[in-house]
N, C-alpha and C positions, 0 to 999 in steps of 0.2 A: 148616337146623337147626343147623349149626355156628355161624352168626352168633348165634342165640338163646342157645346155651350160652356163647359168648364174652361177650355182654352181661351175663349173670348173674354171670360170674366177675369182671368189672370192678367190679361193685357191691360186691364184697368179702364174699361169703357164707361163713359158717363151715361146715366139713364136720362132719357128725354121722353116727353109724351109722344106716342105713336101718331103718325099722320093718318088721315082718312084714306081707306083703301078704294081703289077704282073697281067698279063692278064689271062683271062679264069679261074678264081678261081673256085674250086670245091665246090659247095654249101653244099654238105654233110659234108665237113670238116669244115664248118663255124658254123653249129648249135651246141648248147650246151652252157656251161658256160665259160666266159672269165673274167679275173681278172686284175686289175691295182693297183699298189702300189703308193700312193701319200703321201710321208713323213710318212710311216707307217700306213696310212689309206687305207683300202681295198675298192675298188669299183668293183662291180660285174655287168656284162652285160650278159644276157641270150638271145640267139637267138633261136627261135623256128622254127621247120620245116614248120609250117603253115604261116610263114612270119611275126609273131609278135615278139617283143623284150621287155625286161624289164631291166631298169637300177636301181641299188640299191646303194644309198649312205648311209654310216653309220649315224644313227640317223634321217634319212629322209624317207618320204614315197616314195615307188618305183614309178618311172615314166616309161611309156611304149608307144608303138605305133607299127608301121610296119617297116619292113626292106626288102631290096632286093639288090642283087649283081649287080653291073653295071661296067663291064670292069675292074675288080680288085679293086673296091671300094664298100663300103656299103652305100647305100642311106637310111637314116632313115627318115621316115614320108614324103618321097617324096621331101625332101629338096635338092636343087641343088645350087652349086656343092655338091657332097656327103661329109658327115662329117668324114667318116672312110676309111683309106687306108688299103688294105689287103697286108701284107708283109709276105707271107708264113704262118708260125705258129704264127705270131704276127699281131695284129691289132693296127694301130696308129690313134689316134684322129687327123685328119688332121690339120696341122699348130700348133700343141702343142706337149708338151713332155709327153703326156699320151699314154702309151703302154699297151695293153691288151695281156696277155698270158693265157695258160691253167693252169698255176701253181697257186693254191690258195695262198693268201698273209697271212703270219703269223701275227696275231694281238695280242694285249695284253689282257689277261684275268685276272682281279683282283683276287688276292689270298684271302683266308679266313682270317678273323680277328684272330690275334694271341690269343691263349688261355691264355697265361700268359704274363705279361709285367710289366713295372715299370714307374713311373712318369718321371724319368730321360730320358727315351727313346724319349720323345717328345721335349726336349730342343734342340734348334738350329734353323737354317734357312732352310726352305723348299721351293721348287719350283714345280709348277704344271708340271707333265709329261703327264697326261691324264685327260680328262674331260668327264663325263658321258653325252651321248646324247641318250635319250630314250633307256637306257639299254645297250648301246655300248660305250666302252672306246675309245674315239677318241684322237689321239695325240694332245697335246696342240698347237704345231706349226700349224697343219692343222686347228684346231679350232680357231686359233688366240687368244688363252687364255694366259694371263700373270699373273695369280693369284700366289701370293707367301704368305708365312706365316713365322712369327718369334715367337718362343715360349721360354719363360724363366720362370721357375717355373710354377705358375698357371696363368701367364699373357700371352696373345697371341695377336699379331698384324696381322690382316687379310689385306693383301695388294693386289695391282693390281687394274685395272679399275673397277672390280666388287665391291670392298670394300673400296678403297680409304684410306688405312691405318687406319682401325678401331680397337681400343683397346677393348678387351673383357677379363673379369675375369672368369677363368675356375675353375672347381672342378674336382678332380680325383676320379672317381667312377668305381669300378669293371674293372679296366684296361683301361678305356676310360677317355678322358678329355671332360667335358660337361659344357654347360651354357645356360641360357635363358636370352635374352637381346632384348628389344624393340620389343617384340612379335615374335622373331625369336629364333630358337633352333640351337645351334652349337654343333657338336659332332666330336671328333677326335679319331681315332682308329689306332693302329699299326697293319699292316697286316703281314702274315707269310713271305712275300717276302721283309719285312723291309720297305715297303712304308707306308706313312701315308694317311689314308682315311679321308678326310674332308667332312662332310655333313652338309649343312645348310638348314633348313626348315622354312617356314613362308608364310603366306598368301596363303595357299593351294598349295604351290610349294616346291619341294625338288630338290636341286642340289648337286652333288657329284664331288669332285676333288680327283685325286690320285697324291700325292706329293712325290717327291724324295728328299733326304737330300742333301743340298748344303754345309752345315756346321753343325757340331755337336761337342760338347766338347768331345764326346766319341772318335772322331778321334785322338784328342790330347792325350787322355788317352792311346790309343793303341800305339802311338809313344813313350810315356814315358815308357811304359812297355817294349817295344823292346829295348830302350836305357839302361834301368836298367839291362836287361838280358845280355847285352853285357859288 
């Protein structure tokens, strides 16, 4: 339970006064799956009829324990005062802006790599929108990831705290931009949703970022084409 609270704190939630709890909550209405949306990141809490619960954070191992209803609150693992306030069909993590409802949170599913493309599609400035965490695409804001990328021709600058503006020389092969440098493999691919998938492998680890275009010369070409047509 301590780990769950620590994860919520890292995300940077703002404290607010807790709402008044409803009394005499119906336990049968509390069991099942509950979902919270934190900047596009889905958190799932499952309450079982046998008094056990499980909290699942994207890219993290599930944490769990026991729960019980106490006068309109959910007491997790016997912690007092209780951590969760029952507000009808909503659960509020007491003293935070975390609200659980029965509605699943829509999350980003990376598109397939585009079957066809050109070298020019990579040119421009890209910013991280999502980062992979154990197979789940987590919003960059929630993951506190500030990776960015600038591509011009076959040269690319990997930016942000993870790379520190590292210049790499790429090669265009079968629709992808690839390179090997300092024992690491860098691969860029354009997806069918027009996002750029950046994958870096080395030392037995692989990390993937999903980048959205912040600037591209293609934007200017579109503007010029519209101007000419007028």
